[in-house]
C-alpha positions, 0 to 999 in steps of 0.5 A, a space after each residue: 277711987 271707984 270700984 271696977 264695974 262688974 260684968 253682968 250676966 247679960 254681957 258675960 253670956 251675950 254676944 252684944 256687938 259681935 259679928 258671927 258666921 254660922 255655916 250650915 245655918 239654913 236648917 237644923 242645929 245651925 238654924 237654931 245657933 243663928 237664932 240664939 246668936 241673934 237673940 244674944 245680940 250678935 250680927 249673924 251671917 246665915 250661911 248655907 249651901 242652899 241660898 233659899 234656906 239661908 234667906 228664909 232663916 235671915 228673913 225670920 231673924 230680921 222680921 219685926 226688929 226695929 231700926 234700919 240695920 238687919 242683924 242677919 245676912 243670908 249667904 250662899 256658900 259651898 264650904 268645900 270650895 276654897 273660892 266660895 269660902 273666901 267670898 263668904 268671909 270677904 262679904 262678912 267683913 265688907 258688910 259688918 266691918 269684921 268677924 268675931 265668932 265662927 261656927 263650923 256647923 256645915 256637914 254632910 252624912 249619909 249612911 252606907 255600908 263600909 264594904 259598899 261605900 264608893 271612894 267619891 263619897 268618902 272624898 266628898 264627906 271629907 271634903 265638906 266635913 274636914 277640908 271645909 272646916 279647915 278652910 273656914 277656920 283659916 279664913 277666920 283665923 286670918 281676919 281675927 289675927 289681923 284685927 288683933 282683937 282675938 275671937 272664938 271658933 266653935 266647931 260642930 263635931 260628933 259623938 261618932 268622932 270618939 267611938 262608933 255610935 251608929 253603924 254605916 257611918 264610918 266616913 262621917 266618924 272619921 271626918 269628925 275625928 279630923 275636926 277634933 284634931 283641927 280644933 286642938 292644934 289650931 287652938 294650941 297655935 293661935 292661943 297667943 292671939 286670944 283666938 279660942 277654938 273648941 268643939 261641941 260634940 252632939 250625940 242624937 239630935 232631934 232634927 228632921 234629918 235624924 228622924 228620917 235616918 232612924 225611920 230608915 234604919 231603926 235597928 242600926 246602932 246604939 244612938 237609936 236606942 232611947 235607953 242609951 241617953 241617961 237624961 231620957 231623951 235625944 237633944 233638941 237643936 237648941 240644946 246644942 245651940 246653947 252649948 255653942 253660945 257659952 263656948 263663944 261668949 266671954 263667959 268661956 274666955 278661959 276655955 280653949 282646945 276643948 271637945 265638949 260632949 253635949 249628948 245627954 250622958 250618951 258617952 257614959 251610958 
């Protein structure tokens, strides 16, 4: 009798043969996630509101790869629009035959004073960050449940969902708190289907957008203070991408319903 084959580190921490959708993948954290997933063996749908950015990221991933099949597909999507979301998932299944992983990364924020924030801005932030995540999760779960092979969903939340970390960010924090609740309720409901749902909560991330925010509001809250990161620096987009890869991979097969802070120790500082 032969011994069972032991899984390799590559198979445990890889996504070989898997199909993944990454929203908001045209820049920043989403772009890094798409690139890391492709390097880990996944076929990646690079989805973004800005189709030209999605095209550029997909082209860069596909460049220099051998064989006729592309591993990255660009898709334009407005996650706040239900029909646009449905089209994204239909395109994914039509092109790659199924869906194994969803990363809800797309989101918006714009710092405005609580007393000066118009209702339409609050509605838009919630529509994209919370409702958009809901819609994408719904469509992913439908297809994963129907296929009967399980799946993994990773939502990008924020340290701001747990506590105020920067001023003039109220609607964003509330929208991400909603993402946390969605993460845990959907994880509970669909655990019997082996659909795992987790969230990554970044603290400060050194994206171009974040750098611009700090420049324009240099003293608007603790997240802009370097000494609030015990590890001594802000995160890079790759730091977040690697945490997402872990939660999406077989190595995290017994993890669901968790909110993983990837913040350099910010929460305990």
